[in-house]
DSSP file (Angstrom, degrees, kcal/mol; ACC not computed):
  #  RESIDUE AA STRUCTURE BP1 BP2  ACC     N-H-->O    O-->H-N    N-H-->O    O-->H-N    TCO  KAPPA ALPHA  PHI   PSI    X-CA   Y-CA   Z-CA
    1    1 A M              0   0    0      0, 0.0   138,-3.2     0, 0.0     2,-0.1   0.000 360.0 360.0 360.0 140.3  141.6  170.2  136.4
    2    2 A A  B     -A  138   0A   0    136,-0.3     2,-0.4     1,-0.1   135,-0.0  -0.418 360.0-103.0 -73.0 147.4  141.7  171.0  132.6
    3    3 A D     >  -     0   0    0    134,-0.9     4,-1.9     1,-0.2     3,-0.2  -0.567  22.8-145.0 -70.4 123.4  144.5  169.5  130.6
    4    4 A S  H  > S+     0   0    0     -2,-0.4     4,-2.3     1,-0.2     5,-0.2   0.826  99.6  57.6 -63.0 -31.0  147.1  172.2  129.9
    5    5 A R  H  > S+     0   0    0      2,-0.2     4,-2.4     1,-0.2    -1,-0.2   0.917 106.7  48.2 -63.5 -42.7  147.8  170.7  126.5
    6    6 A E  H  > S+     0   0    0     -3,-0.2     4,-2.3     2,-0.2    -2,-0.2   0.874 109.6  52.5 -67.3 -35.9  144.2  171.2  125.6
    7    7 A I  H  X S+     0   0    0     -4,-1.9     4,-2.3     2,-0.2    -1,-0.2   0.923 110.2  48.4 -63.8 -43.7  144.2  174.7  126.8
    8    8 A R  H  X S+     0   0    0     -4,-2.3     4,-2.6     2,-0.2     5,-0.2   0.897 109.9  52.6 -62.6 -40.3  147.2  175.5  124.7
    9    9 A Q  H  X S+     0   0    0     -4,-2.4     4,-2.5     1,-0.2    -1,-0.2   0.910 109.3  49.5 -61.3 -41.8  145.5  173.9  121.7
   10   10 A Q  H  X S+     0   0    0     -4,-2.3     4,-2.1     2,-0.2    -2,-0.2   0.913 111.2  49.1 -64.2 -42.2  142.5  176.1  122.3
   11   11 A E  H  X S+     0   0    0     -4,-2.3     4,-1.8     2,-0.2    -2,-0.2   0.918 113.0  46.3 -64.1 -44.0  144.7  179.2  122.4
   12   12 A L  H  X S+     0   0    0     -4,-2.6     4,-2.4     1,-0.2    -2,-0.2   0.894 110.1  54.3 -65.6 -39.3  146.5  178.3  119.2
   13   13 A A  H  X S+     0   0    0     -4,-2.5     4,-2.3    -5,-0.2    -1,-0.2   0.892 106.4  52.6 -60.7 -39.6  143.2  177.5  117.5
   14   14 A R  H  X S+     0   0    0     -4,-2.1     4,-2.1     2,-0.2    -1,-0.2   0.899 108.4  50.4 -62.7 -40.7  142.0  181.0  118.5
   15   15 A L  H  X S+     0   0    0     -4,-1.8     4,-1.9     2,-0.2    -2,-0.2   0.919 110.6  48.6 -64.4 -43.5  145.1  182.6  116.9
   16   16 A L  H  X S+     0   0    0     -4,-2.4     4,-2.0     1,-0.2    -2,-0.2   0.903 110.9  51.1 -62.4 -40.6  144.6  180.6  113.7
   17   17 A L  H  X S+     0   0    0     -4,-2.3     4,-2.2     1,-0.2    -1,-0.2   0.875 106.5  54.4 -65.9 -36.6  141.0  181.7  113.6
   18   18 A Q  H  X S+     0   0    0     -4,-2.1     4,-1.8     1,-0.2    -1,-0.2   0.902 107.3  50.9 -62.5 -40.1  142.0  185.3  114.1
   19   19 A K  H  X S+     0   0    0     -4,-1.9     4,-2.0     2,-0.2    -2,-0.2   0.884 108.0  52.7 -64.0 -38.3  144.3  185.0  111.1
   20   20 A A  H  X S+     0   0    0     -4,-2.0     4,-2.3     1,-0.2    -2,-0.2   0.907 107.3  52.1 -62.3 -41.5  141.4  183.6  109.1
   21   21 A R  H  X S+     0   0    0     -4,-2.2     4,-2.5     1,-0.2    -1,-0.2   0.863 106.8  53.6 -62.6 -35.7  139.3  186.6  110.1
   22   22 A Q  H  X S+     0   0    0     -4,-1.8     4,-2.0     2,-0.2    -1,-0.2   0.901 108.0  49.2 -67.5 -40.3  142.0  188.9  108.8
   23   23 A D  H  X S+     0   0    0     -4,-2.0     4,-2.1     1,-0.2    -2,-0.2   0.924 112.5  48.5 -62.3 -42.9  142.1  187.2  105.4
   24   24 A L  H  X S+     0   0    0     -4,-2.3     4,-2.7     1,-0.2    -2,-0.2   0.890 107.6  55.2 -64.7 -38.9  138.3  187.5  105.3
   25   25 A A  H  X S+     0   0    0     -4,-2.5     4,-2.3     2,-0.2    -1,-0.2   0.902 107.2  50.4 -60.3 -41.0  138.5  191.2  106.3
   26   26 A L  H  X S+     0   0    0     -4,-2.0     4,-2.2     2,-0.2     5,-0.3   0.935 110.7  49.0 -61.6 -45.9  140.9  191.8  103.3
   27   27 A V  H  X S+     0   0    0     -4,-2.1     4,-1.9     1,-0.2    -2,-0.2   0.921 112.7  47.8 -59.7 -44.7  138.4  190.1  101.0
   28   28 A R  H  < S+     0   0    0     -4,-2.7     4,-0.3     1,-0.2    -1,-0.2   0.869 113.8  47.8 -65.1 -36.4  135.5  192.2  102.3
   29   29 A N  H  < S+     0   0    0     -4,-2.3    -2,-0.2    -5,-0.2    -1,-0.2   0.828 129.5  18.4 -77.2 -32.1  137.5  195.4  102.0
   30   30 A V  H >< S+     0   0    0     -4,-2.2     3,-1.7    -5,-0.2     6,-0.3   0.388  93.3 102.5-119.2   2.3  138.9  195.0   98.5
   31   31 A G  T 3< S+     0   0    0     -4,-1.9    -3,-0.1    -5,-0.3    83,-0.1   0.758  83.0  49.8 -61.2 -27.2  136.5  192.3   97.1
   32   32 A D  T 3  S+     0   0    0     -4,-0.3     2,-0.4    -5,-0.1    -1,-0.3   0.489  86.4 108.2 -90.1  -2.7  134.5  194.8   95.1
   33   33 A S    X   -     0   0    0     -3,-1.7     3,-1.1     1,-0.2    -3,-0.0  -0.618  57.0-157.2 -80.3 125.5  137.5  196.5   93.5
   34   34 A G  T 3  S+     0   0    0     -2,-0.4    -1,-0.2     1,-0.2     4,-0.1   0.656  91.2  70.5 -70.9 -15.0  138.0  195.7   89.8
   35   35 A A  T 3  S+     0   0    0     -5,-0.1     2,-0.6     2,-0.1    -1,-0.2   0.663  87.2  73.7 -75.8 -15.6  141.7  196.5   90.4
   36   36 A V  S <  S-     0   0    0     -3,-1.1    -1,-0.0    -6,-0.3     5,-0.0  -0.890  86.9-127.4-104.5 122.8  142.2  193.3   92.4
   37   37 A A    >>  -     0   0    0     -2,-0.6     4,-1.9     1,-0.1     3,-0.8  -0.223  16.8-116.0 -69.0 153.9  142.2  190.2   90.3
   38   38 A D  H 3> S+     0   0    0      1,-0.2     4,-3.5     2,-0.2     5,-0.2   0.865 114.5  58.2 -55.0 -39.5  140.0  187.2   91.0
   39   39 A E  H 3> S+     0   0    0      1,-0.2     4,-1.7     2,-0.2    -1,-0.2   0.809 105.2  50.3 -67.4 -26.7  143.0  185.0   91.8
   40   40 A I  H <> S+     0   0    0     -3,-0.8     4,-1.8     2,-0.2    -1,-0.2   0.924 114.5  42.8 -73.2 -45.5  144.1  187.4   94.5
   41   41 A I  H  X S+     0   0    0     -4,-1.9     4,-2.2     1,-0.2    -2,-0.2   0.936 114.8  51.1 -63.7 -45.9  140.6  187.4   96.1
   42   42 A G  H  X S+     0   0    0     -4,-3.5     4,-2.8     1,-0.2    -1,-0.2   0.876 106.7  55.1 -58.7 -38.8  140.4  183.6   95.7
   43   43 A F  H  X S+     0   0    0     -4,-1.7     4,-2.6    -5,-0.2    -1,-0.2   0.922 109.7  45.4 -61.0 -44.4  143.8  183.2   97.3
   44   44 A H  H  X S+     0   0    0     -4,-1.8     4,-2.1     2,-0.2    -2,-0.2   0.829 112.1  51.0 -73.5 -30.2  142.7  185.0  100.4
   45   45 A V  H  X S+     0   0    0     -4,-2.2     4,-2.5     2,-0.2    -2,-0.2   0.938 112.2  48.2 -65.1 -45.9  139.4  183.2  100.6
   46   46 A Q  H  X S+     0   0    0     -4,-2.8     4,-2.9     1,-0.2    -2,-0.2   0.915 111.2  50.2 -59.4 -43.8  141.3  179.9  100.3
   47   47 A Q  H  X S+     0   0    0     -4,-2.6     4,-2.5     2,-0.2    -1,-0.2   0.895 109.6  50.7 -63.6 -40.3  143.7  181.1  103.0
   48   48 A A  H  X S+     0   0    0     -4,-2.1     4,-2.1     2,-0.2    -1,-0.2   0.940 113.4  45.1 -61.4 -46.5  140.8  182.0  105.3
   49   49 A V  H  X S+     0   0    0     -4,-2.5     4,-2.6     2,-0.2     5,-0.2   0.910 112.0  52.2 -65.5 -42.2  139.3  178.5  104.8
   50   50 A E  H  X S+     0   0    0     -4,-2.9     4,-2.5     1,-0.2    -1,-0.2   0.929 111.3  46.8 -58.9 -45.8  142.6  176.8  105.2
   51   51 A K  H  X S+     0   0    0     -4,-2.5     4,-2.1     2,-0.2    -1,-0.2   0.859 110.6  53.4 -66.8 -35.0  143.2  178.6  108.5
   52   52 A V  H  X S+     0   0    0     -4,-2.1     4,-2.0     2,-0.2    -2,-0.2   0.957 111.1  45.3 -61.4 -50.5  139.7  177.8  109.7
   53   53 A L  H  X S+     0   0    0     -4,-2.6     4,-2.3     1,-0.2    -2,-0.2   0.904 114.4  48.6 -62.5 -41.3  140.1  174.1  109.0
   54   54 A K  H  X S+     0   0    0     -4,-2.5     4,-2.4    -5,-0.2    -1,-0.2   0.841 107.6  55.9 -67.9 -32.5  143.5  174.1  110.7
   55   55 A S  H  X S+     0   0    0     -4,-2.1     4,-2.3     2,-0.2    -1,-0.2   0.911 109.3  46.2 -65.5 -40.0  142.1  175.9  113.7
   56   56 A V  H  X S+     0   0    0     -4,-2.0     4,-2.3     2,-0.2    -2,-0.2   0.926 112.4  49.8 -67.7 -44.0  139.5  173.2  114.2
   57   57 A L  H  X>S+     0   0    0     -4,-2.3     5,-2.6     1,-0.2     4,-0.8   0.906 111.0  50.9 -60.1 -40.4  142.1  170.4  113.8
   58   58 A T  H ><5S+     0   0    0     -4,-2.4     3,-0.8     1,-0.2    -1,-0.2   0.928 110.0  48.8 -61.8 -45.5  144.3  172.2  116.3
   59   59 A R  H 3<5S+     0   0    0     -4,-2.3    -1,-0.2     1,-0.3    -2,-0.2   0.866 111.3  50.3 -63.3 -36.0  141.4  172.5  118.8
   60   60 A L  H 3<5S-     0   0    0     -4,-2.3    -1,-0.3    -5,-0.1    -2,-0.2   0.628 112.6-121.0 -75.9 -13.1  140.7  168.8  118.3
   61   61 A G  T <<5 +     0   0    0     -3,-0.8    -3,-0.2    -4,-0.8    -2,-0.1   0.740  62.5 147.5  77.3  23.0  144.3  167.9  118.9
   62   62 A V      < -     0   0    0     -5,-2.6    -1,-0.3    -6,-0.2    -2,-0.1  -0.829  46.6-130.6 -94.9 119.0  144.5  166.3  115.5
   63   63 A P        -     0   0    0      0, 0.0     2,-0.3     0, 0.0    -5,-0.0  -0.393  29.7-172.9 -64.9 144.0  148.0  166.6  113.9
   64   64 A Y        -     0   0    0     -2,-0.1     2,-0.1   -10,-0.0     9,-0.0  -0.968  22.3-113.3-137.9 155.4  147.9  167.9  110.3
   65   65 A E        -     0   0    0     -2,-0.3     2,-1.4     1,-0.1     8,-0.0  -0.451  38.5-100.9 -81.3 158.3  150.5  168.4  107.6
   66   66 A F  S    S+     0   0    0     -2,-0.1     2,-0.3     2,-0.0    -1,-0.1  -0.693  74.3 137.6 -79.4  96.7  151.5  171.8  106.3
   67   67 A T        -     0   0    0     -2,-1.4    -3,-0.0     2,-0.1     6,-0.0  -0.936  60.0-145.9-141.7 157.7  149.4  171.6  103.2
   68   68 A H        +     0   0    0     -2,-0.3     2,-1.1    27,-0.0    30,-0.2   0.344  65.6 119.2-101.3   1.9  147.1  173.8  101.1
   69   69 A D     >  -     0   0    0      1,-0.2     4,-1.9     2,-0.1     5,-0.2  -0.558  42.0-174.7 -75.0  98.2  144.9  170.8  100.3
   70   70 A L  H  > S+     0   0    0     -2,-1.1     4,-2.8     1,-0.2     5,-0.2   0.832  80.6  58.2 -65.8 -33.0  141.5  171.8  101.7
   71   71 A A  H  > S+     0   0    0      2,-0.2     4,-2.6     1,-0.2    -1,-0.2   0.915 106.5  48.9 -63.2 -41.8  140.0  168.4  100.9
   72   72 A L  H  > S+     0   0    0      2,-0.2     4,-1.9     1,-0.2    -2,-0.2   0.934 113.6  45.5 -62.9 -46.8  142.6  166.6  103.0
   73   73 A L  H  X S+     0   0    0     -4,-1.9     4,-1.8     2,-0.2    -2,-0.2   0.914 113.0  51.1 -63.0 -43.3  142.1  169.0  106.0
   74   74 A Y  H  X S+     0   0    0     -4,-2.8     4,-2.3     1,-0.2    -2,-0.2   0.928 110.1  49.1 -57.9 -48.0  138.3  168.7  105.6
   75   75 A Q  H  X S+     0   0    0     -4,-2.6     4,-2.6     1,-0.2    -1,-0.2   0.839 106.5  56.5 -65.5 -33.1  138.5  164.9  105.6
   76   76 A Q  H  X S+     0   0    0     -4,-1.9     4,-1.1     2,-0.2    -1,-0.2   0.894 108.1  48.1 -64.5 -38.9  140.7  164.9  108.7
   77   77 A I  H  <>S+     0   0    0     -4,-1.8     5,-1.8     2,-0.2     3,-0.5   0.941 112.9  47.1 -65.6 -46.9  138.1  166.8  110.6
   78   78 A E  H ><5S+     0   0    0     -4,-2.3     3,-1.8     1,-0.2    -2,-0.2   0.892 109.1  54.9 -62.4 -39.2  135.3  164.5  109.4
   79   79 A S  H 3<5S+     0   0    0     -4,-2.6    -1,-0.2     1,-0.3    -2,-0.2   0.772 101.0  60.1 -64.9 -25.4  137.5  161.5  110.4
   80   80 A A  T 3<5S-     0   0    0     -4,-1.1    -1,-0.3    -3,-0.5    -2,-0.2   0.434 126.1-102.6 -81.8   1.3  137.9  163.0  113.9
   81   81 A G  T < 5S+     0   0    0     -3,-1.8     2,-0.5     1,-0.3    -3,-0.2   0.635  83.8 122.1  90.7  14.8  134.1  162.7  114.2
   82   82 A V      < -     0   0    0     -5,-1.8     2,-0.4     2,-0.0    -1,-0.3  -0.942  55.4-136.4-113.8 130.0  133.2  166.4  113.6
   83   83 A S        -     0   0    0     -2,-0.5    -5,-0.0    -3,-0.1    -4,-0.0  -0.702  10.4-141.2 -86.9 131.1  130.9  167.4  110.8
   84   84 A V        -     0   0    0     -2,-0.4     4,-0.1     2,-0.1    40,-0.0  -0.784  11.1-140.2 -88.1 131.4  131.8  170.4  108.7
   85   85 A P  S    S+     0   0    0      0, 0.0     2,-0.4     0, 0.0    -1,-0.1   0.494  82.6  67.3 -76.8  -1.2  128.7  172.4  107.8
   86   86 A I  S    S-     0   0    0     38,-0.0    -2,-0.1     1,-0.0     5,-0.1  -0.904  93.7-103.3-115.9 145.5  129.9  173.1  104.3
   87   87 A S     >  -     0   0    0     -2,-0.4     4,-1.0     1,-0.1     3,-0.3  -0.289  22.0-122.3 -68.3 152.8  130.1  170.5  101.6
   88   88 A L  H >> S+     0   0    0      1,-0.2     4,-2.7     2,-0.2     3,-0.7   0.897 113.6  57.2 -57.8 -42.0  133.5  169.1  100.6
   89   89 A E  H 3> S+     0   0    0      1,-0.2     4,-0.9     2,-0.2    -1,-0.2   0.843 100.4  58.3 -60.3 -34.2  132.8  170.2   97.0
   90   90 A A  H 34 S+     0   0    0     -3,-0.3    -1,-0.2     1,-0.2    -2,-0.2   0.814 117.0  31.1 -67.5 -29.8  132.3  173.7   98.1
   91   91 A V  H X< S+     0   0    0     -4,-1.0     3,-1.5    -3,-0.7     4,-0.5   0.785 104.5  69.6 -99.4 -30.3  135.8  174.0   99.6
   92   92 A E  H >< S+     0   0    0     -4,-2.7     3,-1.1     1,-0.3     4,-0.3   0.804  91.6  61.3 -66.4 -27.6  138.0  171.7   97.5
   93   93 A G  T >< S+     0   0    0     -4,-0.9     3,-0.7     1,-0.2    -1,-0.3   0.730  93.5  66.4 -67.8 -20.0  137.8  174.0   94.5
   94   94 A L  T X> S+     0   0    0     -3,-1.5     3,-1.7     1,-0.2     4,-0.6   0.726  79.6  79.6 -72.7 -21.1  139.5  176.7   96.5
   95   95 A T  H X> S+     0   0    0     -3,-1.1     3,-1.5    -4,-0.5     4,-1.2   0.851  82.2  65.9 -55.3 -35.2  142.7  174.7   96.8
   96   96 A A  H <4>S+     0   0    0     -3,-0.7     5,-2.9    -4,-0.3     6,-0.4   0.806  91.7  62.4 -58.8 -29.4  143.6  175.8   93.2
   97   97 A F  H <45S+     0   0    0     -3,-1.7    -1,-0.3    -4,-0.3    -2,-0.2   0.762 107.8  42.4 -69.8 -23.2  143.9  179.4   94.4
   98   98 A A  H <<5S+     0   0    0     -3,-1.5    -1,-0.2    -4,-0.6    -2,-0.2   0.654 131.0  22.9 -91.4 -18.0  146.8  178.5   96.7
   99   99 A V  T  <5S+     0   0    0     -4,-1.2     3,-0.4    -3,-0.1     4,-0.4   0.778 131.3  20.3-113.1 -76.0  148.5  176.2   94.2
  100  100 A Q  T > 5S+     0   0    0      1,-0.2     3,-0.6    -4,-0.2     4,-0.5   0.912 128.3  40.5 -69.1 -44.6  147.8  176.8   90.5
  101  101 A F  T 3 <S+     0   0    0     -5,-2.9    -1,-0.2     1,-0.2    -4,-0.2   0.413  89.2  90.5 -90.7   3.6  146.5  180.3   90.5
  102  102 A R  T 3  S+     0   0    0     -3,-0.4    -1,-0.2    -6,-0.4    -2,-0.1   0.875 108.3  13.7 -66.5 -35.9  148.9  181.7   93.1
  103  103 A Y  S <  S+     0   0    0     -3,-0.6     2,-0.3    -4,-0.4    -1,-0.2   0.414 123.7  58.7-122.2  -0.8  151.5  182.7   90.4
  104  104 A I  S    S-     0   0    0     -4,-0.5     2,-0.1   -65,-0.0   -65,-0.0  -0.828  91.3 -84.3-125.1 167.5  149.5  182.5   87.1
  105  105 A L        -     0   0    0     -2,-0.3     2,-0.7     1,-0.1    -2,-0.1  -0.402  32.3-128.6 -72.5 145.0  146.4  184.1   85.8
  106  106 A Y        +     0   0    0     -5,-0.1   -68,-0.2     1,-0.1   -67,-0.1  -0.854  36.9 164.8 -91.0 113.6  143.0  182.8   86.7
  107  107 A E        +     0   0    0     -2,-0.7     2,-0.3     2,-0.1    -1,-0.1   0.105  23.2 129.4-122.1  21.9  141.2  182.4   83.3
  108  108 A E        -     0   0    0      2,-0.0     3,-0.2     1,-0.0     4,-0.1  -0.581  57.4 -97.5 -80.8 139.1  138.3  180.2   84.1
  109  109 A E  S    S+     0   0    0      1,-0.3    -2,-0.1    -2,-0.3    -1,-0.0  -0.757  99.9  18.4 -94.7 147.1  134.8  181.4   83.0
  110  110 A P  S    S-     0   0    0      0, 0.0    -1,-0.3     0, 0.0     2,-0.1  -0.948 106.8-121.6 -87.7  12.2  132.5  182.8   84.3
  111  111 A G        -     0   0    0     -3,-0.2     2,-0.4     2,-0.1    -2,-0.1  -0.347  37.9 -52.2 108.7 167.6  135.0  183.9   86.9
  112  112 A F        -     0   0    0     -2,-0.1     2,-1.2    -6,-0.1     3,-0.1  -0.666  47.0-132.6 -82.3 127.8  135.3  183.5   90.7
  113  113 A D     >  -     0   0    0     -2,-0.4     4,-2.3     1,-0.2     5,-0.2  -0.701  22.2-170.6 -82.7  99.3  132.2  184.6   92.6
  114  114 A R  H  > S+     0   0    0     -2,-1.2     4,-2.6     1,-0.2     5,-0.2   0.865  80.9  51.5 -62.0 -40.6  133.8  186.7   95.3
  115  115 A R  H  > S+     0   0    0      2,-0.2     4,-2.5     1,-0.2    -1,-0.2   0.905 110.4  48.4 -67.1 -40.4  130.6  187.1   97.4
  116  116 A V  H  > S+     0   0    0      2,-0.2     4,-2.4     1,-0.2    -2,-0.2   0.922 112.6  49.4 -64.5 -43.2  130.0  183.4   97.5
  117  117 A G  H  X S+     0   0    0     -4,-2.3     4,-2.2     1,-0.2    -2,-0.2   0.920 112.4  47.0 -60.9 -44.6  133.6  182.8   98.4
  118  118 A A  H  X S+     0   0    0     -4,-2.6     4,-2.5     1,-0.2    -1,-0.2   0.895 111.8  50.8 -65.2 -40.0  133.4  185.4  101.2
  119  119 A K  H  X S+     0   0    0     -4,-2.5     4,-2.6     2,-0.2    -2,-0.2   0.907 109.2  51.2 -64.6 -41.6  130.1  183.9  102.5
  120  120 A L  H  X S+     0   0    0     -4,-2.4     4,-2.2     2,-0.2    -2,-0.2   0.937 112.0  46.6 -60.0 -47.7  131.6  180.4  102.6
  121  121 A A  H  X S+     0   0    0     -4,-2.2     4,-2.3     1,-0.2    -2,-0.2   0.907 112.0  51.4 -62.1 -41.6  134.6  181.6  104.6
  122  122 A E  H  X S+     0   0    0     -4,-2.5     4,-2.3     2,-0.2    -2,-0.2   0.920 109.5  49.0 -62.7 -44.4  132.3  183.6  106.9
  123  123 A E  H  X S+     0   0    0     -4,-2.6     4,-2.2     1,-0.2    -1,-0.2   0.899 112.4  48.5 -62.4 -40.8  130.1  180.6  107.6
  124  124 A L  H  X S+     0   0    0     -4,-2.2     4,-3.0     2,-0.2    -1,-0.2   0.879 108.9  53.3 -68.1 -36.8  133.1  178.4  108.3
  125  125 A I  H  X S+     0   0    0     -4,-2.3     4,-2.4     2,-0.2    -2,-0.2   0.928 109.7  48.0 -62.6 -44.6  134.6  181.0  110.7
  126  126 A E  H  X S+     0   0    0     -4,-2.3     4,-1.7     2,-0.2    -2,-0.2   0.919 114.0  47.0 -61.9 -43.5  131.4  181.1  112.7
  127  127 A W  H  X S+     0   0    0     -4,-2.2     4,-1.8     1,-0.2    -2,-0.2   0.939 111.7  50.1 -63.0 -47.5  131.3  177.3  112.9
  128  128 A A  H  X S+     0   0    0     -4,-3.0     4,-3.2     1,-0.2     5,-0.3   0.888 106.2  56.6 -60.7 -39.2  134.9  177.1  113.9
  129  129 A H  H  X S+     0   0    0     -4,-2.4     4,-2.3     1,-0.2    -1,-0.2   0.920 106.7  49.3 -57.6 -43.7  134.4  179.7  116.6
  130  130 A S  H  < S+     0   0    0     -4,-1.7    -1,-0.2     1,-0.2     4,-0.2   0.861 114.1  45.7 -66.5 -33.9  131.6  177.5  118.1
  131  131 A V  H >< S+     0   0    0     -4,-1.8     3,-1.1     1,-0.2    -2,-0.2   0.936 114.4  47.1 -71.1 -47.1  133.9  174.4  118.0
  132  132 A I  H 3< S+     0   0    0     -4,-3.2    -2,-0.2     1,-0.2    -3,-0.2   0.855 109.6  53.5 -64.6 -36.4  136.9  176.2  119.4
  133  133 A E  T 3< S+     0   0    0     -4,-2.3    -1,-0.2    -5,-0.3    -2,-0.2   0.411  75.8 120.1 -87.0   3.5  135.0  177.9  122.3
  134  134 A R  S <  S-     0   0    0     -3,-1.1     3,-0.1    -4,-0.2    -3,-0.0  -0.432  81.2 -87.4 -60.6 144.1  133.5  174.7  123.6
  135  135 A P        -     0   0    0      0, 0.0     2,-0.3     0, 0.0    -1,-0.1  -0.198  40.4-109.6 -58.4 142.6  134.7  174.3  127.2
  136  136 A V        -     0   0    0     -3,-0.1    14,-0.1     1,-0.1  -134,-0.1  -0.568  41.2-117.5 -68.3 132.4  138.0  172.6  127.8
  137  137 A Q        -     0   0    0     12,-0.6  -134,-0.9    -2,-0.3  -131,-0.1  -0.499  23.3-112.1 -78.2 139.2  137.2  169.2  129.4
  138  138 A P  B     -A    2   0A   0      0, 0.0     2,-0.5     0, 0.0  -136,-0.3  -0.402  30.9-132.2 -64.8 148.0  138.4  168.4  132.9
  139  139 A Q        -     0   0    0   -138,-3.2     2,-0.1     9,-0.1     5,-0.1  -0.891  12.8-127.3-106.3 129.9  141.1  165.7  133.0
  140  140 A D        -     0   0    0     -2,-0.5     3,-0.4     1,-0.1     4,-0.0  -0.460  20.8-122.5 -68.9 146.8  140.8  162.8  135.4
  141  141 A E  S >  S+     0   0    0      1,-0.2     3,-1.3     2,-0.2    -1,-0.1   0.894 113.5  53.1 -55.6 -41.3  143.9  162.3  137.5
  142  142 A E  T 3  S+     0   0    0      1,-0.3     3,-0.4     2,-0.1    -1,-0.2   0.822 111.7  45.3 -65.0 -31.1  144.1  158.7  136.2
  143  143 A D  T >  S+     0   0    0     -3,-0.4     3,-1.7     1,-0.2    -1,-0.3   0.097  72.3 122.2-100.6  22.4  144.0  159.9  132.6
  144  144 A S  T <  S+     0   0    0     -3,-1.3    -1,-0.2     1,-0.3    -2,-0.1   0.723  78.5  46.8 -62.7 -20.4  146.5  162.7  132.9
  145  145 A D  T 3  S+     0   0    0     -3,-0.4    -1,-0.3    -4,-0.1    -2,-0.1   0.566  94.5  95.2 -94.1  -9.5  148.7  161.2  130.2
  146  146 A A  S <  S-     0   0    0     -3,-1.7     3,-0.1     1,-0.1    -3,-0.0  -0.466  90.6 -91.2 -79.1 152.5  145.8  160.5  127.8
  147  147 A P        -     0   0    0      0, 0.0    -1,-0.1     0, 0.0     2,-0.1  -0.288  54.9 -90.9 -58.7 148.4  145.0  163.0  125.1
  148  148 A G        -     0   0    0      1,-0.1     2,-0.2    -3,-0.1    -9,-0.1  -0.370  40.6-120.4 -63.1 135.9  142.4  165.6  126.2
  149  149 A A        +     0   0    0    -11,-0.2   -12,-0.6     1,-0.2    -1,-0.1  -0.545  35.3 171.1 -75.6 141.7  138.8  164.7  125.5
  150  150 A F              0   0    0     -2,-0.2    -1,-0.2   -14,-0.1   -89,-0.0   0.738 360.0 360.0-117.3 -52.0  137.0  167.0  123.2
  151  151 A L              0   0    0    -91,-0.1    -2,-0.1   -14,-0.0   -91,-0.0   0.413 360.0 360.0-113.2 360.0  133.6  165.7  122.2
């Protein structure tokens, strides 16, 4: 029988991933608009990536802090023995959009590449989906108090 805790983790991970998809949908729908500032688009890309990483941690049963630090979340996933298909460098720069650029102007040259940001979020969403949808492992009667096995 599958561990009910692991089933709940999978369900919550799915909800977080759905929220990430909604952030990405917003980026895709308004990303080409000059009326929307780079820091707003960057914020929603960052939010999508943050929710993706948290969805994977949730599925793995790894506790995480309520943080916007993408490098920390990324490293927690790697420490749990799961490889993230995007480099740490590619995601850690997005943290600034949740912290520094959330309330001030983004004035870095040459500007935020919206398409690259959206593509990164999309790739992570696809990867997270494959992690989250792996079958829930059956739990042995003897190990019913042990954390659910994932990998």
